[in-house]
C-alpha positions in Angstrom: -7.9 69.3 -11.4 -4.8 68.6 -9.3 -4.7 72.2 -8.0 -8.4 71.9 -6.8 -7.9 68.8 -4.8 -6.0 70.4 -1.8 -8.6 73.2 -1.7 -11.5 70.7 -1.6 -9.8 68.7 1.2 -9.3 71.9 3.2 -13.0 73.0 2.7 -14.2 69.5 3.7 -12.0 69.6 6.8 -13.3 73.0 7.8 -16.9 71.9 7.2 -16.3 68.8 9.4 -15.1 71.0 12.2 -17.6 73.8 12.0 -20.7 71.7 11.2 -21.0 70.0 14.6 -20.2 73.2 16.5 -23.0 75.0 14.7 -25.4 72.1 15.4 -24.8 72.5 19.1 -25.5 76.2 19.0 -28.9 76.9 20.8 -31.8 77.9 18.6 -33.7 81.1 19.1 -36.5 79.2 20.8 -34.0 77.6 23.2 -32.5 81.0 24.1 -36.1 82.4 24.7 -36.9 79.4 27.0 -33.6 79.8 28.9 -34.4 83.5 29.4 -37.8 82.8 30.8 -36.5 80.2 33.1 -33.7 82.5 34.3 -36.3 85.1 35.1 -38.3 82.6 37.1 -35.2 81.6 39.1 -34.4 85.2 39.7 -37.9 85.6 41.1 -37.4 82.7 43.5 -39.4 80.2 41.5 -38.6 76.6 40.7 -39.1 75.3 37.1 -39.9 71.6 36.6 -41.0 69.6 33.6 -44.3 67.7 33.9 -46.4 65.5 31.6 -49.0 67.4 29.7 -52.6 67.0 30.7 -54.2 64.0 29.1 -56.4 66.3 26.9 -53.2 67.8 25.3 -51.7 64.5 24.2 -48.2 63.3 25.0 -45.2 65.4 25.9 -44.1 67.7 28.7 -44.4 71.4 29.6 -42.7 73.5 32.2 -44.4 74.1 35.6 -43.3 77.4 37.2 -43.6 77.0 41.0 -43.8 79.7 43.6 -42.7 78.4 46.9 -45.0 78.2 49.9 -44.2 80.6 52.8 -44.9 77.8 55.4 -45.3 74.3 53.8 -46.5 72.6 57.0 -50.0 71.1 57.1 -50.9 72.0 53.5 -53.3 69.8 51.6 -51.3 69.4 48.4 -51.1 66.8 45.6 -54.0 68.2 43.5 -53.8 69.4 40.0 -56.4 71.5 38.1 -55.9 71.0 34.4 -57.2 72.1 31.1 -59.7 69.8 29.4 -60.6 69.3 25.8 -63.9 71.2 26.0 -66.0 73.2 28.4 -68.6 71.2 30.4 -71.0 72.0 33.2 -69.6 69.0 35.2 -66.1 70.5 35.2 -64.8 72.7 38.0 -64.7 75.8 35.9 -65.5 75.8 32.1 -62.6 73.8 30.5 -60.8 73.2 33.8 -61.2 70.1 36.0 -59.3 68.1 38.6 -56.8 65.4 37.7 -57.9 62.0 39.1 -60.8 63.6 40.9 -58.5 64.9 43.6 -59.5 68.4 44.3 -58.3 71.3 46.4 -60.2 72.1 49.6 -63.4 74.0 48.8 -62.2 77.0 50.7 -59.7 77.6 47.8 -62.1 77.2 44.9 -63.2 80.8 44.4 -59.5 81.9 44.5 -58.6 79.3 42.0 -61.4 80.4 39.6 -60.1 84.0 39.9 -56.5 82.8 39.3 -57.5 80.9 36.2 -58.9 84.1 34.7 -55.5 85.8 35.4 -53.3 83.2 33.6 -51.9 83.4 30.1 -53.9 81.7 27.3 -51.3 78.9 27.0 -51.5 77.9 30.7 -52.3 74.2 31.0 -52.7 73.6 34.8 -52.3 74.6 38.4 -50.3 72.3 40.5 -50.2 72.2 44.3 -47.0 70.3 45.3 -44.9 70.0 48.4 -42.7 72.7 47.1 -45.3 75.3 46.2 -48.1 76.4 43.9 -47.2 76.1 40.2 -48.6 76.9 36.8 -48.0 74.5 34.0 -47.4 76.6 30.9 -46.4 76.1 27.3 -44.3 79.3 27.3 -45.6 80.3 23.9 -46.8 83.8 25.1 -43.2 84.7 26.1 -42.5 87.7 28.3 -46.1 88.8 28.3 -47.2 85.4 29.5 -44.4 85.3 32.0 -45.5 88.7 33.4 -49.1 87.4 33.8 -47.9 84.2 35.4 -45.7 85.9 37.9 -48.4 88.4 38.8 -51.0 85.7 39.3 -48.8 83.6 41.5 -47.7 86.6 43.6 -51.4 87.7 44.0 -53.0 84.3 44.6 -50.4 82.0 46.2 -50.6 83.5 49.7 -54.4 83.3 49.9 -54.5 79.8 48.4 -51.8 78.7 50.9 -54.0 79.9 53.7 -57.1 78.3 52.2 -55.5 74.8 51.9 -53.9 74.8 55.3 -55.2 71.8 57.3 -56.5 72.5 60.7 -56.3 76.3 60.3 -57.8 78.1 63.3 -61.0 80.1 62.7 -60.7 83.9 62.7 -61.6 85.1 66.2 -61.0 88.7 65.6 -64.6 89.7 65.4 
């Protein structure tokens, strides 16, 4: 037994050193999220955490925000979020405005089209001072990220024009 004691002490010491180091190692999920968020940063987006819609319970999810070209005179501060169930009174199927604060009507058709282009795990569309964002659970990974980037690139410019306060009417025709 006496010859085993030093070996047990050495193994215990190694375990005490390696254990916490392995615990700090990022999980596969953490690495995937970091990769998605790095892609967003490389595309010029901001990623912020935001509370889940009330219908989804407690917790947070990332909001991927595409910056406005010209943030002056935009009517922001509205959120279109996923609801528990579809209803005729909602803005669009299962989607409705948070706190009854809606986007200008001029943007509604664009928003409906954008909703159809988002990944299945999208939770909301946020119009902030910084830009137009999509709250997303990030479960659909790279495929969802591609859909999200495409939707924001396609719809953000037109939605930005539609929510601009005091925009001058088109006089070209």
